[in-house]
C-alpha positions as protocol buffer text, in pm:
chain_id: "A"
residue {
  index: 1
  type: MET
  ca { x: 2539 y: -310 z: 2497 }
}
residue {
  index: 2
  type: ASP
  ca { x: 2509 y: 58 z: 2473 }
}
residue {
  index: 3
  type: VAL
  ca { x: 2207 y: 106 z: 2270 }
}
residue {
  index: 4
  type: LEU
  ca { x: 1904 y: -65 z: 2245 }
}
residue {
  index: 5
  type: ARG
  ca { x: 1671 y: 81 z: 1934 }
}
residue {
  index: 6
  type: LEU
  ca { x: 1268 y: -52 z: 1863 }
}
residue {
  index: 7
  type: THR
  ca { x: 1090 y: 21 z: 1547 }
}
residue {
  index: 8
  type: GLY
  ca { x: 791 y: -15 z: 1399 }
}
residue {
  index: 9
  type: ALA
  ca { x: 573 y: 48 z: 1182 }
}
residue {
  index: 10
  type: TYR
  ca { x: 191 y: -28 z: 1000 }
}
residue {
  index: 11
  type: HIS
  ca { x: 119 y: -7 z: 660 }
}
residue {
  index: 12
  type: ASP
  ca { x: -208 y: -41 z: 481 }
}
residue {
  index: 13
  type: PHE
  ca { x: -261 y: -99 z: 133 }
}
residue {
  index: 14
  type: GLN
  ca { x: -530 y: 68 z: -96 }
}
residue {
  index: 15
  type: SER
  ca { x: -549 y: 52 z: -466 }
}
residue {
  index: 16
  type: THR
  ca { x: -548 y: 460 z: -546 }
}
residue {
  index: 17
  type: THR
  ca { x: -922 y: 329 z: -774 }
}
residue {
  index: 18
  type: GLY
  ca { x: -1161 y: 57 z: -789 }
}
residue {
  index: 19
  type: HIS
  ca { x: -1143 y: 64 z: -356 }
}
residue {
  index: 20
  type: ILE
  ca { x: -911 y: -261 z: -353 }
}
residue {
  index: 21
  type: ASN
  ca { x: -781 y: -391 z: -59 }
}
residue {
  index: 22
  type: TYR
  ca { x: -455 y: -547 z: -41 }
}
residue {
  index: 23
  type: GLY
  ca { x: -422 y: -632 z: 296 }
}
residue {
  index: 24
  type: ASP
  ca { x: -187 y: -447 z: 572 }
}
residue {
  index: 25
  type: GLU
  ca { x: 164 y: -460 z: 789 }
}
residue {
  index: 26
  type: ALA
  ca { x: 319 y: -483 z: 1036 }
}
residue {
  index: 27
  type: ASP
  ca { x: 705 y: -427 z: 1104 }
}
residue {
  index: 28
  type: PHE
  ca { x: 891 y: -428 z: 1399 }
}
residue {
  index: 29
  type: MET
  ca { x: 1259 y: -418 z: 1391 }
}
residue {
  index: 30
  type: ILE
  ca { x: 1504 y: -436 z: 1660 }
}
residue {
  index: 31
  type: THR
  ca { x: 1919 y: -240 z: 1660 }
}
residue {
  index: 32
  type: ALA
  ca { x: 2113 y: -335 z: 1941 }
}
residue {
  index: 33
  type: ASP
  ca { x: 2481 y: -164 z: 1985 }
}
residue {
  index: 34
  type: VAL
  ca { x: 2642 y: -427 z: 2133 }
}
residue {
  index: 35
  type: TRP
  ca { x: 3029 y: -315 z: 2094 }
}
residue {
  index: 36
  type: LYS
  ca { x: 3226 y: -51 z: 1974 }
}
residue {
  index: 37
  type: ARG
  ca { x: 3165 y: -152 z: 1580 }
}
residue {
  index: 38
  type: VAL
  ca { x: 2879 y: -430 z: 1635 }
}
residue {
  index: 39
  type: VAL
  ca { x: 2570 y: -369 z: 1572 }
}
residue {
  index: 40
  type: LEU
  ca { x: 2306 y: -660 z: 1586 }
}
residue {
  index: 41
  type: LEU
  ca { x: 2004 y: -601 z: 1378 }
}
residue {
  index: 42
  type: GLU
  ca { x: 1609 y: -825 z: 1404 }
}
residue {
  index: 43
  type: LYS
  ca { x: 1356 y: -760 z: 1189 }
}
residue {
  index: 44
  type: TYR
  ca { x: 990 y: -907 z: 1213 }
}
residue {
  index: 45
  type: ALA
  ca { x: 732 y: -815 z: 889 }
}
residue {
  index: 46
  type: ASN
  ca { x: 359 y: -997 z: 912 }
}
residue {
  index: 47
  type: TYR
  ca { x: 124 y: -917 z: 651 }
}
residue {
  index: 48
  type: ASP
  ca { x: -206 y: -956 z: 667 }
}
residue {
  index: 49
  type: SER
  ca { x: -315 y: -1009 z: 291 }
}
residue {
  index: 50
  type: ALA
  ca { x: -691 y: -997 z: 346 }
}
residue {
  index: 51
  type: ARG
  ca { x: -822 y: -1267 z: 93 }
}
residue {
  index: 52
  type: PHE
  ca { x: -615 y: -1068 z: -203 }
}
residue {
  index: 53
  type: ALA
  ca { x: -259 y: -1252 z: -176 }
}
residue {
  index: 54
  type: THR
  ca { x: -91 y: -1511 z: 76 }
}
residue {
  index: 55
  type: ASP
  ca { x: -25 y: -1397 z: 396 }
}
residue {
  index: 56
  type: ARG
  ca { x: 318 y: -1383 z: 484 }
}
residue {
  index: 57
  type: ARG
  ca { x: 522 y: -1347 z: 825 }
}
residue {
  index: 58
  type: LYS
  ca { x: 918 y: -1314 z: 821 }
}
residue {
  index: 59
  type: ILE
  ca { x: 1184 y: -1260 z: 1036 }
}
residue {
  index: 60
  type: TRP
  ca { x: 1549 y: -1209 z: 1014 }
}
residue {
  index: 61
  type: PHE
  ca { x: 1862 y: -1115 z: 1151 }
}
residue {
  index: 62
  type: SER
  ca { x: 2181 y: -942 z: 1049 }
}
residue {
  index: 63
  type: ALA
  ca { x: 2501 y: -771 z: 1212 }
}
residue {
  index: 64
  type: GLU
  ca { x: 2695 y: -523 z: 1081 }
}
residue {
  index: 65
  type: ILE
  ca { x: 3053 y: -458 z: 1179 }
}
residue {
  index: 66
  type: ARG
  ca { x: 3172 y: -93 z: 1142 }
}
residue {
  index: 67
  type: TYR
  ca { x: 3515 y: 2 z: 1035 }
}
């Protein structure tokens, strides 16, 4: 494995007027350059709706082939 990267982000969703809290979300992403032309990716997102809507947790994987 040549390169391994970990990134994260946090989002706080608020209305611009009315002081409505739409919840918050934490996101994480791992990418790995495993061969010269292949990159593997894993993403995770966790949305807490703060009773505004439905909470969501998602995870997905992908592979990129460069040529």
